mmCIF file of the N, C-alpha and C atoms, coordinates in Angstrom:
data_MODEL
# 
_entry.id   MODEL 
# 
loop_
_atom_site.group_PDB 
_atom_site.id 
_atom_site.type_symbol 
_atom_site.label_atom_id 
_atom_site.label_alt_id 
_atom_site.label_comp_id 
_atom_site.label_asym_id 
_atom_site.label_entity_id 
_atom_site.label_seq_id 
_atom_site.pdbx_PDB_ins_code 
_atom_site.Cartn_x 
_atom_site.Cartn_y 
_atom_site.Cartn_z 
_atom_site.occupancy 
_atom_site.B_iso_or_equiv 
_atom_site.pdbx_formal_charge 
_atom_site.auth_seq_id 
_atom_site.auth_comp_id 
_atom_site.auth_asym_id 
_atom_site.auth_atom_id 
_atom_site.pdbx_PDB_model_num 
ATOM 1   N N  . MET A 1 1  ? 20.655  2.763   16.183  1.00 0.00 ? 1  MET A N  1 
ATOM 2   C CA . MET A 1 1  ? 20.132  4.101   16.176  1.00 0.00 ? 1  MET A CA 1 
ATOM 3   C C  . MET A 1 1  ? 20.093  4.590   17.624  1.00 0.00 ? 1  MET A C  1 
ATOM 4   N N  . ARG A 1 2  ? 20.581  5.763   17.858  1.00 0.00 ? 2  ARG A N  1 
ATOM 5   C CA . ARG A 1 2  ? 20.588  6.339   19.196  1.00 0.00 ? 2  ARG A CA 1 
ATOM 6   C C  . ARG A 1 2  ? 19.458  7.359   19.296  1.00 0.00 ? 2  ARG A C  1 
ATOM 7   N N  . VAL A 1 3  ? 18.634  7.218   20.356  1.00 0.00 ? 3  VAL A N  1 
ATOM 8   C CA . VAL A 1 3  ? 17.506  8.106   20.585  1.00 0.00 ? 3  VAL A CA 1 
ATOM 9   C C  . VAL A 1 3  ? 17.666  8.732   21.958  1.00 0.00 ? 3  VAL A C  1 
ATOM 10  N N  . GLU A 1 4  ? 17.546  10.028  22.003  1.00 0.00 ? 4  GLU A N  1 
ATOM 11  C CA . GLU A 1 4  ? 17.626  10.772  23.267  1.00 0.00 ? 4  GLU A CA 1 
ATOM 12  C C  . GLU A 1 4  ? 16.210  11.105  23.711  1.00 0.00 ? 4  GLU A C  1 
ATOM 13  N N  . THR A 1 5  ? 15.843  10.664  24.922  1.00 0.00 ? 5  THR A N  1 
ATOM 14  C CA . THR A 1 5  ? 14.514  10.961  25.441  1.00 0.00 ? 5  THR A CA 1 
ATOM 15  C C  . THR A 1 5  ? 14.625  11.947  26.599  1.00 0.00 ? 5  THR A C  1 
ATOM 16  N N  . ASP A 1 6  ? 13.617  12.764  26.773  1.00 0.00 ? 6  ASP A N  1 
ATOM 17  C CA . ASP A 1 6  ? 13.603  13.735  27.873  1.00 0.00 ? 6  ASP A CA 1 
ATOM 18  C C  . ASP A 1 6  ? 13.436  13.044  29.223  1.00 0.00 ? 6  ASP A C  1 
ATOM 19  N N  . ARG A 1 7  ? 12.657  12.003  29.229  1.00 0.00 ? 7  ARG A N  1 
ATOM 20  C CA . ARG A 1 7  ? 12.299  11.375  30.496  1.00 0.00 ? 7  ARG A CA 1 
ATOM 21  C C  . ARG A 1 7  ? 13.309  10.338  30.968  1.00 0.00 ? 7  ARG A C  1 
ATOM 22  N N  . SER A 1 8  ? 13.805  9.514   30.051  1.00 0.00 ? 8  SER A N  1 
ATOM 23  C CA . SER A 1 8  ? 14.630  8.370   30.460  1.00 0.00 ? 8  SER A CA 1 
ATOM 24  C C  . SER A 1 8  ? 16.065  8.425   29.957  1.00 0.00 ? 8  SER A C  1 
ATOM 25  N N  . GLY A 1 9  ? 16.430  9.488   29.269  1.00 0.00 ? 9  GLY A N  1 
ATOM 26  C CA . GLY A 1 9  ? 17.806  9.595   28.780  1.00 0.00 ? 9  GLY A CA 1 
ATOM 27  C C  . GLY A 1 9  ? 17.999  8.901   27.451  1.00 0.00 ? 9  GLY A C  1 
ATOM 28  N N  . PRO A 1 10 ? 19.253  8.595   27.120  1.00 0.00 ? 10 PRO A N  1 
ATOM 29  C CA . PRO A 1 10 ? 19.535  8.013   25.799  1.00 0.00 ? 10 PRO A CA 1 
ATOM 30  C C  . PRO A 1 10 ? 19.278  6.503   25.742  1.00 0.00 ? 10 PRO A C  1 
ATOM 31  N N  . PHE A 1 11 ? 18.838  6.083   24.587  1.00 0.00 ? 11 PHE A N  1 
ATOM 32  C CA . PHE A 1 11 ? 18.673  4.662   24.297  1.00 0.00 ? 11 PHE A CA 1 
ATOM 33  C C  . PHE A 1 11 ? 19.357  4.370   22.976  1.00 0.00 ? 11 PHE A C  1 
ATOM 34  N N  . THR A 1 12 ? 19.937  3.193   22.863  1.00 0.00 ? 12 THR A N  1 
ATOM 35  C CA . THR A 1 12 ? 20.517  2.751   21.605  1.00 0.00 ? 12 THR A CA 1 
ATOM 36  C C  . THR A 1 12 ? 19.734  1.533   21.132  1.00 0.00 ? 12 THR A C  1 
ATOM 37  N N  . PHE A 1 13 ? 19.181  1.631   19.923  1.00 0.00 ? 13 PHE A N  1 
ATOM 38  C CA . PHE A 1 13 ? 18.422  0.536   19.339  1.00 0.00 ? 13 PHE A CA 1 
ATOM 39  C C  . PHE A 1 13 ? 19.244  -0.109  18.244  1.00 0.00 ? 13 PHE A C  1 
ATOM 40  N N  . GLN A 1 14 ? 19.187  -1.415  18.194  1.00 0.00 ? 14 GLN A N  1 
ATOM 41  C CA . GLN A 1 14 ? 19.873  -2.143  17.140  1.00 0.00 ? 14 GLN A CA 1 
ATOM 42  C C  . GLN A 1 14 ? 18.901  -3.151  16.553  1.00 0.00 ? 14 GLN A C  1 
ATOM 43  N N  . VAL A 1 15 ? 18.735  -3.074  15.249  1.00 0.00 ? 15 VAL A N  1 
ATOM 44  C CA . VAL A 1 15 ? 17.838  -4.007  14.573  1.00 0.00 ? 15 VAL A CA 1 
ATOM 45  C C  . VAL A 1 15 ? 18.540  -5.355  14.489  1.00 0.00 ? 15 VAL A C  1 
ATOM 46  N N  . GLY A 1 16 ? 17.859  -6.389  14.935  1.00 0.00 ? 16 GLY A N  1 
ATOM 47  C CA . GLY A 1 16 ? 18.458  -7.715  14.966  1.00 0.00 ? 16 GLY A CA 1 
ATOM 48  C C  . GLY A 1 16 ? 18.249  -8.497  13.684  1.00 0.00 ? 16 GLY A C  1 
ATOM 49  N N  . VAL A 1 17 ? 18.586  -7.898  12.545  1.00 0.00 ? 17 VAL A N  1 
ATOM 50  C CA . VAL A 1 17 ? 18.396  -8.557  11.259  1.00 0.00 ? 17 VAL A CA 1 
ATOM 51  C C  . VAL A 1 17 ? 19.741  -8.684  10.570  1.00 0.00 ? 17 VAL A C  1 
ATOM 52  N N  . ASN A 1 18 ? 20.028  -9.883  10.133  1.00 0.00 ? 18 ASN A N  1 
ATOM 53  C CA . ASN A 1 18 ? 21.256  -10.127 9.389   1.00 0.00 ? 18 ASN A CA 1 
ATOM 54  C C  . ASN A 1 18 ? 20.897  -10.080 7.903   1.00 0.00 ? 18 ASN A C  1 
ATOM 55  N N  . MET A 1 19 ? 21.267  -8.978  7.243   1.00 0.00 ? 19 MET A N  1 
ATOM 56  C CA . MET A 1 19 ? 20.869  -8.779  5.844   1.00 0.00 ? 19 MET A CA 1 
ATOM 57  C C  . MET A 1 19 ? 21.404  -9.867  4.919   1.00 0.00 ? 19 MET A C  1 
ATOM 58  N N  . SER A 1 20 ? 22.572  -10.398 5.207   1.00 0.00 ? 20 SER A N  1 
ATOM 59  C CA . SER A 1 20 ? 23.104  -11.438 4.320   1.00 0.00 ? 20 SER A CA 1 
ATOM 60  C C  . SER A 1 20 ? 22.230  -12.692 4.349   1.00 0.00 ? 20 SER A C  1 
ATOM 61  N N  . SER A 1 21 ? 21.570  -12.953 5.474   1.00 0.00 ? 21 SER A N  1 
ATOM 62  C CA . SER A 1 21 ? 20.683  -14.114 5.537   1.00 0.00 ? 21 SER A CA 1 
ATOM 63  C C  . SER A 1 21 ? 19.360  -13.857 4.822   1.00 0.00 ? 21 SER A C  1 
ATOM 64  N N  . LEU A 1 22 ? 19.034  -12.597 4.585   1.00 0.00 ? 22 LEU A N  1 
ATOM 65  C CA . LEU A 1 22 ? 17.784  -12.264 3.909   1.00 0.00 ? 22 LEU A CA 1 
ATOM 66  C C  . LEU A 1 22 ? 17.927  -12.138 2.399   1.00 0.00 ? 22 LEU A C  1 
ATOM 67  N N  . ASN A 1 23 ? 19.122  -12.058 1.888   1.00 0.00 ? 23 ASN A N  1 
ATOM 68  C CA . ASN A 1 23 ? 19.322  -11.839 0.452   1.00 0.00 ? 23 ASN A CA 1 
ATOM 69  C C  . ASN A 1 23 ? 18.625  -12.877 -0.415  1.00 0.00 ? 23 ASN A C  1 
ATOM 70  N N  . GLY A 1 24 ? 18.709  -14.140 -0.030  1.00 0.00 ? 24 GLY A N  1 
ATOM 71  C CA . GLY A 1 24 ? 18.052  -15.192 -0.794  1.00 0.00 ? 24 GLY A CA 1 
ATOM 72  C C  . GLY A 1 24 ? 16.540  -15.013 -0.835  1.00 0.00 ? 24 GLY A C  1 
ATOM 73  N N  . LEU A 1 25 ? 15.969  -14.651 0.304   1.00 0.00 ? 25 LEU A N  1 
ATOM 74  C CA . LEU A 1 25 ? 14.529  -14.430 0.360   1.00 0.00 ? 25 LEU A CA 1 
ATOM 75  C C  . LEU A 1 25 ? 14.124  -13.217 -0.472  1.00 0.00 ? 25 LEU A C  1 
ATOM 76  N N  . LEU A 1 26 ? 14.919  -12.154 -0.414  1.00 0.00 ? 26 LEU A N  1 
ATOM 77  C CA . LEU A 1 26 ? 14.616  -10.960 -1.205  1.00 0.00 ? 26 LEU A CA 1 
ATOM 78  C C  . LEU A 1 26 ? 14.680  -11.258 -2.698  1.00 0.00 ? 26 LEU A C  1 
ATOM 79  N N  . LEU A 1 27 ? 15.611  -12.095 -3.117  1.00 0.00 ? 27 LEU A N  1 
ATOM 80  C CA . LEU A 1 27 ? 15.692  -12.485 -4.530  1.00 0.00 ? 27 LEU A CA 1 
ATOM 81  C C  . LEU A 1 27 ? 14.456  -13.274 -4.946  1.00 0.00 ? 27 LEU A C  1 
ATOM 82  N N  . ARG A 1 28 ? 13.977  -14.164 -4.077  1.00 0.00 ? 28 ARG A N  1 
ATOM 83  C CA . ARG A 1 28 ? 12.773  -14.947 -4.383  1.00 0.00 ? 28 ARG A CA 1 
ATOM 84  C C  . ARG A 1 28 ? 11.553  -14.041 -4.513  1.00 0.00 ? 28 ARG A C  1 
ATOM 85  N N  . VAL A 1 29 ? 11.436  -13.067 -3.612  1.00 0.00 ? 29 VAL A N  1 
ATOM 86  C CA . VAL A 1 29 ? 10.305  -12.134 -3.672  1.00 0.00 ? 29 VAL A CA 1 
ATOM 87  C C  . VAL A 1 29 ? 10.373  -11.314 -4.948  1.00 0.00 ? 29 VAL A C  1 
ATOM 88  N N  . ASP A 1 30 ? 11.557  -10.827 -5.293  1.00 0.00 ? 30 ASP A N  1 
ATOM 89  C CA . ASP A 1 30 ? 11.723  -10.032 -6.512  1.00 0.00 ? 30 ASP A CA 1 
ATOM 90  C C  . ASP A 1 30 ? 11.369  -10.855 -7.751  1.00 0.00 ? 30 ASP A C  1 
ATOM 91  N N  . ASP A 1 31 ? 11.805  -12.106 -7.792  1.00 0.00 ? 31 ASP A N  1 
ATOM 92  C CA . ASP A 1 31 ? 11.499  -12.982 -8.925  1.00 0.00 ? 31 ASP A CA 1 
ATOM 93  C C  . ASP A 1 31 ? 9.990   -13.225 -9.028  1.00 0.00 ? 31 ASP A C  1 
ATOM 94  N N  . ALA A 1 32 ? 9.341   -13.486 -7.894  1.00 0.00 ? 32 ALA A N  1 
ATOM 95  C CA . ALA A 1 32 ? 7.896   -13.721 -7.903  1.00 0.00 ? 32 ALA A CA 1 
ATOM 96  C C  . ALA A 1 32 ? 7.151   -12.468 -8.358  1.00 0.00 ? 32 ALA A C  1 
ATOM 97  N N  . HIS A 1 33 ? 7.619   -11.310 -7.928  1.00 0.00 ? 33 HIS A N  1 
ATOM 98  C CA . HIS A 1 33 ? 6.982   -10.056 -8.324  1.00 0.00 ? 33 HIS A CA 1 
ATOM 99  C C  . HIS A 1 33 ? 7.103   -9.838  -9.824  1.00 0.00 ? 33 HIS A C  1 
ATOM 100 N N  . LYS A 1 34 ? 8.279   -10.088 -10.381 1.00 0.00 ? 34 LYS A N  1 
ATOM 101 C CA . LYS A 1 34 ? 8.475   -9.918  -11.830 1.00 0.00 ? 34 LYS A CA 1 
ATOM 102 C C  . LYS A 1 34 ? 7.583   -10.868 -12.625 1.00 0.00 ? 34 LYS A C  1 
ATOM 103 N N  . ARG A 1 35 ? 7.474   -12.124 -12.172 1.00 0.00 ? 35 ARG A N  1 
ATOM 104 C CA . ARG A 1 35 ? 6.629   -13.089 -12.881 1.00 0.00 ? 35 ARG A CA 1 
ATOM 105 C C  . ARG A 1 35 ? 5.158   -12.704 -12.782 1.00 0.00 ? 35 ARG A C  1 
ATOM 106 N N  . PHE A 1 36 ? 4.731   -12.204 -11.608 1.00 0.00 ? 36 PHE A N  1 
ATOM 107 C CA . PHE A 1 36 ? 3.347   -11.783 -11.429 1.00 0.00 ? 36 PHE A CA 1 
ATOM 108 C C  . PHE A 1 36 ? 3.025   -10.601 -12.338 1.00 0.00 ? 36 PHE A C  1 
ATOM 109 N N  . LYS A 1 37 ? 3.899   -9.595  -12.392 1.00 0.00 ? 37 LYS A N  1 
ATOM 110 C CA . LYS A 1 37 ? 3.663   -8.412  -13.223 1.00 0.00 ? 37 LYS A CA 1 
ATOM 111 C C  . LYS A 1 37 ? 3.565   -8.764  -14.699 1.00 0.00 ? 37 LYS A C  1 
ATOM 112 N N  . ALA A 1 38 ? 4.254   -9.827  -15.119 1.00 0.00 ? 38 ALA A N  1 
ATOM 113 C CA . ALA A 1 38 ? 4.237   -10.235 -16.521 1.00 0.00 ? 38 ALA A CA 1 
ATOM 114 C C  . ALA A 1 38 ? 3.009   -11.090 -16.859 1.00 0.00 ? 38 ALA A C  1 
ATOM 115 N N  . SER A 1 39 ? 2.287   -11.548 -15.846 1.00 0.00 ? 39 SER A N  1 
ATOM 116 C CA . SER A 1 39 ? 1.154   -12.434 -16.101 1.00 0.00 ? 39 SER A CA 1 
ATOM 117 C C  . SER A 1 39 ? -0.131  -11.640 -16.321 1.00 0.00 ? 39 SER A C  1 
ATOM 118 N N  . SER A 1 40 ? -1.131  -12.311 -16.894 1.00 0.00 ? 40 SER A N  1 
ATOM 119 C CA . SER A 1 40 ? -2.433  -11.667 -17.102 1.00 0.00 ? 40 SER A CA 1 
ATOM 120 C C  . SER A 1 40 ? -3.163  -11.465 -15.778 1.00 0.00 ? 40 SER A C  1 
ATOM 121 N N  . LEU A 1 41 ? -2.789  -12.218 -14.772 1.00 0.00 ? 41 LEU A N  1 
ATOM 122 C CA . LEU A 1 41 ? -3.393  -12.067 -13.455 1.00 0.00 ? 41 LEU A CA 1 
ATOM 123 C C  . LEU A 1 41 ? -3.133  -10.676 -12.883 1.00 0.00 ? 41 LEU A C  1 
ATOM 124 N N  . SER A 1 42 ? -2.016  -10.082 -13.256 1.00 0.00 ? 42 SER A N  1 
ATOM 125 C CA . SER A 1 42 ? -1.677  -8.741  -12.792 1.00 0.00 ? 42 SER A CA 1 
ATOM 126 C C  . SER A 1 42 ? -2.705  -7.726  -13.268 1.00 0.00 ? 42 SER A C  1 
ATOM 127 N N  . GLN A 1 43 ? -3.168  -7.874  -14.500 1.00 0.00 ? 43 GLN A N  1 
ATOM 128 C CA . GLN A 1 43 ? -4.175  -6.951  -15.040 1.00 0.00 ? 43 GLN A CA 1 
ATOM 129 C C  . GLN A 1 43 ? -5.503  -7.101  -14.305 1.00 0.00 ? 43 GLN A C  1 
ATOM 130 N N  . VAL A 1 44 ? -5.881  -8.330  -14.000 1.00 0.00 ? 44 VAL A N  1 
ATOM 131 C CA . VAL A 1 44 ? -7.120  -8.578  -13.266 1.00 0.00 ? 44 VAL A CA 1 
ATOM 132 C C  . VAL A 1 44 ? -7.014  -7.976  -11.868 1.00 0.00 ? 44 VAL A C  1 
ATOM 133 N N  . ALA A 1 45 ? -5.874  -8.162  -11.229 1.00 0.00 ? 45 ALA A N  1 
ATOM 134 C CA . ALA A 1 45 ? -5.671  -7.621  -9.884  1.00 0.00 ? 45 ALA A CA 1 
ATOM 135 C C  . ALA A 1 45 ? -5.722  -6.096  -9.896  1.00 0.00 ? 45 ALA A C  1 
ATOM 136 N N  . GLY A 1 46 ? -5.191  -5.477  -10.921 1.00 0.00 ? 46 GLY A N  1 
ATOM 137 C CA . GLY A 1 46 ? -5.227  -4.025  -11.039 1.00 0.00 ? 46 GLY A CA 1 
ATOM 138 C C  . GLY A 1 46 ? -6.647  -3.492  -11.157 1.00 0.00 ? 46 GLY A C  1 
ATOM 139 N N  . ARG A 1 47 ? -7.457  -4.155  -11.973 1.00 0.00 ? 47 ARG A N  1 
ATOM 140 C CA . ARG A 1 47 ? -8.864  -3.736  -12.113 1.00 0.00 ? 47 ARG A CA 1 
ATOM 141 C C  . ARG A 1 47 ? -9.632  -3.954  -10.812 1.00 0.00 ? 47 ARG A C  1 
ATOM 142 N N  . LEU A 1 48 ? -9.386  -5.090  -10.173 1.00 0.00 ? 48 LEU A N  1 
ATOM 143 C CA . LEU A 1 48 ? -10.063 -5.404  -8.915  1.00 0.00 ? 48 LEU A CA 1 
ATOM 144 C C  . LEU A 1 48 ? -9.676  -4.399  -7.830  1.00 0.00 ? 48 LEU A C  1 
ATOM 145 N N  . GLU A 1 49 ? -8.413  -4.029  -7.788  1.00 0.00 ? 49 GLU A N  1 
ATOM 146 C CA . GLU A 1 49 ? -7.956  -3.046  -6.805  1.00 0.00 ? 49 GLU A CA 1 
ATOM 147 C C  . GLU A 1 49 ? -8.715  -1.724  -6.977  1.00 0.00 ? 49 GLU A C  1 
ATOM 148 N N  . LYS A 1 50 ? -8.859  -1.288  -8.222  1.00 0.00 ? 50 LYS A N  1 
ATOM 149 C CA . LYS A 1 50 ? -9.565  -0.036  -8.502  1.00 0.00 ? 50 LYS A CA 1 
ATOM 150 C C  . LYS A 1 50 ? -11.019 -0.126  -8.030  1.00 0.00 ? 50 LYS A C  1 
ATOM 151 N N  . GLU A 1 51 ? -11.687 -1.237  -8.323  1.00 0.00 ? 51 GLU A N  1 
ATOM 152 C CA . GLU A 1 51 ? -13.077 -1.412  -7.902  1.00 0.00 ? 51 GLU A CA 1 
ATOM 153 C C  . GLU A 1 51 ? -13.213 -1.394  -6.383  1.00 0.00 ? 51 GLU A C  1 
ATOM 154 N N  . VAL A 1 52 ? -12.279 -2.042  -5.702  1.00 0.00 ? 52 VAL A N  1 
ATOM 155 C CA . VAL A 1 52 ? -12.333 -2.095  -4.238  1.00 0.00 ? 52 VAL A CA 1 
ATOM 156 C C  . VAL A 1 52 ? -12.121 -0.705  -3.647  1.00 0.00 ? 52 VAL A C  1 
ATOM 157 N N  . VAL A 1 53 ? -11.170 0.046   -4.183  1.00 0.00 ? 53 VAL A N  1 
ATOM 158 C CA . VAL A 1 53 ? -10.916 1.396   -3.679  1.00 0.00 ? 53 VAL A CA 1 
ATOM 159 C C  . VAL A 1 53 ? -12.133 2.289   -3.896  1.00 0.00 ? 53 VAL A C  1 
ATOM 160 N N  . VAL A 1 54 ? -12.710 2.239   -5.086  1.00 0.00 ? 54 VAL A N  1 
ATOM 161 C CA . VAL A 1 54 ? -13.881 3.076   -5.380  1.00 0.00 ? 54 VAL A CA 1 
ATOM 162 C C  . VAL A 1 54 ? -15.043 2.712   -4.460  1.00 0.00 ? 54 VAL A C  1 
ATOM 163 N N  . SER A 1 55 ? -15.337 1.436   -4.322  1.00 0.00 ? 55 SER A N  1 
ATOM 164 C CA . SER A 1 55 ? -16.488 1.041   -3.491  1.00 0.00 ? 55 SER A CA 1 
ATOM 165 C C  . SER A 1 55 ? -16.238 1.349   -2.020  1.00 0.00 ? 55 SER A C  1 
ATOM 166 N N  . THR A 1 56 ? -15.004 1.234   -1.561  1.00 0.00 ? 56 THR A N  1 
ATOM 167 C CA . THR A 1 56 ? -14.694 1.556   -0.169  1.00 0.00 ? 56 THR A CA 1 
ATOM 168 C C  . THR A 1 56 ? -14.870 3.040   0.105   1.00 0.00 ? 56 THR A C  1 
ATOM 169 N N  . ILE A 1 57 ? -14.345 3.876   -0.787  1.00 0.00 ? 57 ILE A N  1 
ATOM 170 C CA . ILE A 1 57 ? -14.489 5.324   -0.611  1.00 0.00 ? 57 ILE A CA 1 
ATOM 171 C C  . ILE A 1 57 ? -15.951 5.731   -0.722  1.00 0.00 ? 57 ILE A C  1 
ATOM 172 N N  . PHE A 1 58 ? -16.671 5.155   -1.689  1.00 0.00 ? 58 PHE A N  1 
ATOM 173 C CA . PHE A 1 58 ? -18.100 5.454   -1.826  1.00 0.00 ? 58 PHE A CA 1 
ATOM 174 C C  . PHE A 1 58 ? -18.850 5.089   -0.555  1.00 0.00 ? 58 PHE A C  1 
ATOM 175 N N  . GLY A 1 59 ? -18.590 3.898   -0.025  1.00 0.00 ? 59 GLY A N  1 
ATOM 176 C CA . GLY A 1 59 ? -19.272 3.454   1.195   1.00 0.00 ? 59 GLY A CA 1 
ATOM 177 C C  . GLY A 1 59 ? -18.989 4.361   2.372   1.00 0.00 ? 59 GLY A C  1 
ATOM 178 N N  . THR A 1 60 ? -17.728 4.746   2.539   1.00 0.00 ? 60 THR A N  1 
ATOM 179 C CA . THR A 1 60 ? -17.362 5.628   3.635   1.00 0.00 ? 60 THR A CA 1 
ATOM 180 C C  . THR A 1 60 ? -18.015 6.996   3.477   1.00 0.00 ? 60 THR A C  1 
ATOM 181 N N  . ASN A 1 61 ? -17.967 7.531   2.272   1.00 0.00 ? 61 ASN A N  1 
ATOM 182 C CA . ASN A 1 61 ? -18.568 8.844   2.030   1.00 0.00 ? 61 ASN A CA 1 
ATOM 183 C C  . ASN A 1 61 ? -20.082 8.829   2.233   1.00 0.00 ? 61 ASN A C  1 
ATOM 184 N N  . SER A 1 62 ? -20.742 7.756   1.781   1.00 0.00 ? 62 SER A N  1 
ATOM 185 C CA . SER A 1 62 ? -22.198 7.710   1.927   1.00 0.00 ? 62 SER A CA 1 
ATOM 186 C C  . SER A 1 62 ? -22.596 7.584   3.395   1.00 0.00 ? 62 SER A C  1 
ATOM 187 N N  . ILE A 1 63 ? -21.818 6.886   4.196   1.00 0.00 ? 63 ILE A N  1 
ATOM 188 C CA . ILE A 1 63 ? -22.094 6.801   5.634   1.00 0.00 ? 63 ILE A CA 1 
ATOM 189 C C  . ILE A 1 63 ? -22.002 8.184   6.266   1.00 0.00 ? 63 ILE A C  1 
ATOM 190 N N  . GLU A 1 64 ? -21.044 8.970   5.783   1.00 0.00 ? 64 GLU A N  1 
ATOM 191 C CA . GLU A 1 64 ? -20.838 10.304  6.339   1.00 0.00 ? 64 GLU A CA 1 
ATOM 192 C C  . GLU A 1 64 ? -21.709 11.369  5.674   1.00 0.00 ? 64 GLU A C  1 
ATOM 193 N N  . GLY A 1 65 ? -22.638 10.952  4.829   1.00 0.00 ? 65 GLY A N  1 
ATOM 194 C CA . GLY A 1 65 ? -23.575 11.900  4.232   1.00 0.00 ? 65 GLY A CA 1 
ATOM 195 C C  . GLY A 1 65 ? -23.179 12.416  2.863   1.00 0.00 ? 65 GLY A C  1 
ATOM 196 N N  . GLY A 1 66 ? -22.169 11.802  2.239   1.00 0.00 ? 66 GLY A N  1 
ATOM 197 C CA . GLY A 1 66 ? -21.764 12.223  0.906   1.00 0.00 ? 66 GLY A CA 1 
ATOM 198 C C  . GLY A 1 66 ? -22.850 11.937  -0.114  1.00 0.00 ? 66 GLY A C  1 
ATOM 199 N N  . THR A 1 67 ? -22.887 12.736  -1.171  1.00 0.00 ? 67 THR A N  1 
ATOM 200 C CA . THR A 1 67 ? -23.960 12.600  -2.159  1.00 0.00 ? 67 THR A CA 1 
ATOM 201 C C  . THR A 1 67 ? -23.473 12.093  -3.514  1.00 0.00 ? 67 THR A C  1 
ATOM 202 N N  . LEU A 1 68 ? -22.189 11.795  -3.650  1.00 0.00 ? 68 LEU A N  1 
ATOM 203 C CA . LEU A 1 68 ? -21.681 11.300  -4.938  1.00 0.00 ? 68 LEU A CA 1 
ATOM 204 C C  . LEU A 1 68 ? -22.129 9.868   -5.176  1.00 0.00 ? 68 LEU A C  1 
ATOM 205 N N  . SER A 1 69 ? -22.390 9.543   -6.436  1.00 0.00 ? 69 SER A N  1 
ATOM 206 C CA . SER A 1 69 ? -22.703 8.169   -6.812  1.00 0.00 ? 69 SER A CA 1 
ATOM 207 C C  . SER A 1 69 ? -21.396 7.385   -6.947  1.00 0.00 ? 69 SER A C  1 
ATOM 208 N N  . VAL A 1 70 ? -21.512 6.095   -7.148  1.00 0.00 ? 70 VAL A N  1 
ATOM 209 C CA . VAL A 1 70 ? -20.317 5.272   -7.352  1.00 0.00 ? 70 VAL A CA 1 
ATOM 210 C C  . VAL A 1 70 ? -19.557 5.759   -8.579  1.00 0.00 ? 70 VAL A C  1 
ATOM 211 N N  . GLU A 1 71 ? -20.290 6.061   -9.651  1.00 0.00 ? 71 GLU A N  1 
ATOM 212 C CA . GLU A 1 71 ? -19.652 6.522   -10.890 1.00 0.00 ? 71 GLU A CA 1 
ATOM 213 C C  . GLU A 1 71 ? -18.955 7.864   -10.683 1.00 0.00 ? 71 GLU A C  1 
ATOM 214 N N  . GLU A 1 72 ? -19.604 8.769   -9.952  1.00 0.00 ? 72 GLU A N  1 
ATOM 215 C CA . GLU A 1 72 ? -18.993 10.069  -9.679  1.00 0.00 ? 72 GLU A CA 1 
ATOM 216 C C  . GLU A 1 72 ? -17.754 9.923   -8.791  1.00 0.00 ? 72 GLU A C  1 
ATOM 217 N N  . THR A 1 73 ? -17.804 8.993   -7.865  1.00 0.00 ? 73 THR A N  1 
ATOM 218 C CA . THR A 1 73 ? -16.636 8.726   -7.005  1.00 0.00 ? 73 THR A CA 1 
ATOM 219 C C  . THR A 1 73 ? -15.482 8.223   -7.869  1.00 0.00 ? 73 THR A C  1 
ATOM 220 N N  . GLU A 1 74 ? -15.778 7.318   -8.793  1.00 0.00 ? 74 GLU A N  1 
ATOM 221 C CA . GLU A 1 74 ? -14.740 6.784   -9.678  1.00 0.00 ? 74 GLU A CA 1 
ATOM 222 C C  . GLU A 1 74 ? -14.151 7.895   -10.541 1.00 0.00 ? 74 GLU A C  1 
ATOM 223 N N  . GLU A 1 75 ? -15.003 8.771   -11.061 1.00 0.00 ? 75 GLU A N  1 
ATOM 224 C CA . GLU A 1 75 ? -14.531 9.886   -11.880 1.00 0.00 ? 75 GLU A CA 1 
ATOM 225 C C  . GLU A 1 75 ? -13.654 10.842  -11.054 1.00 0.00 ? 75 GLU A C  1 
ATOM 226 N N  . ALA A 1 76 ? -14.049 11.083  -9.820  1.00 0.00 ? 76 ALA A N  1 
ATOM 227 C CA . ALA A 1 76 ? -13.272 11.979  -8.955  1.00 0.00 ? 76 ALA A CA 1 
ATOM 228 C C  . ALA A 1 76 ? -11.888 11.400  -8.668  1.00 0.00 ? 76 ALA A C  1 
ATOM 229 N N  . LEU A 1 77 ? -11.806 10.095  -8.511  1.00 0.00 ? 77 LEU A N  1 
ATOM 230 C CA . LEU A 1 77 ? -10.514 9.451   -8.263  1.00 0.00 ? 77 LEU A CA 1 
ATOM 231 C C  . LEU A 1 77 ? -9.623  9.478   -9.503  1.00 0.00 ? 77 LEU A C  1 
ATOM 232 N N  . ALA A 1 78 ? -10.234 9.552   -10.673 1.00 0.00 ? 78 ALA A N  1 
ATOM 233 C CA . ALA A 1 78 ? -9.454  9.566   -11.908 1.00 0.00 ? 78 ALA A CA 1 
ATOM 234 C C  . ALA A 1 78 ? -8.884  10.943  -12.220 1.00 0.00 ? 78 ALA A C  1 
ATOM 235 N N  . LEU A 1 79 ? -9.384  11.975  -11.533 1.00 0.00 ? 79 LEU A N  1 
ATOM 236 C CA . LEU A 1 79 ? -8.885  13.336  -11.780 1.00 0.00 ? 79 LEU A CA 1 
ATOM 237 C C  . LEU A 1 79 ? -7.447  13.486  -11.294 1.00 0.00 ? 79 LEU A C  1 
ATOM 238 N N  . THR A 1 80 ? -6.700  14.327  -11.993 1.00 0.00 ? 80 THR A N  1 
ATOM 239 C CA . THR A 1 80 ? -5.348  14.648  -11.532 1.00 0.00 ? 80 THR A CA 1 
ATOM 240 C C  . THR A 1 80 ? -5.439  15.801  -10.533 1.00 0.00 ? 80 THR A C  1 
ATOM 241 N N  . PRO A 1 81 ? -4.486  15.903  -9.621  1.00 0.00 ? 81 PRO A N  1 
ATOM 242 C CA . PRO A 1 81 ? -4.542  16.977  -8.621  1.00 0.00 ? 81 PRO A CA 1 
ATOM 243 C C  . PRO A 1 81 ? -4.571  18.376  -9.251  1.00 0.00 ? 81 PRO A C  1 
ATOM 244 N N  . ALA A 1 82 ? -3.993  18.542  -10.416 1.00 0.00 ? 82 ALA A N  1 
ATOM 245 C CA . ALA A 1 82 ? -3.988  19.858  -11.068 1.00 0.00 ? 82 ALA A CA 1 
ATOM 246 C C  . ALA A 1 82 ? -5.391  20.220  -11.499 1.00 0.00 ? 82 ALA A C  1 
# 
């Protein structure tokens, strides 16, 4: 990638990654992801993620003076943007 800077002129960046050497690793990651999504552990992780997001947002909002309860925060996150 070539980048032109005002101060130092042009620079050429080259990523030092050989994609052919990574293909095997990418296949392993993809396989592990598919097996995880098919397991019951995926459902537990999904519920836990939601709880962590709600409690984190609630904690941040309450520090800043927000008045929503945990339940109201969860309901607000479930709303669609429309």
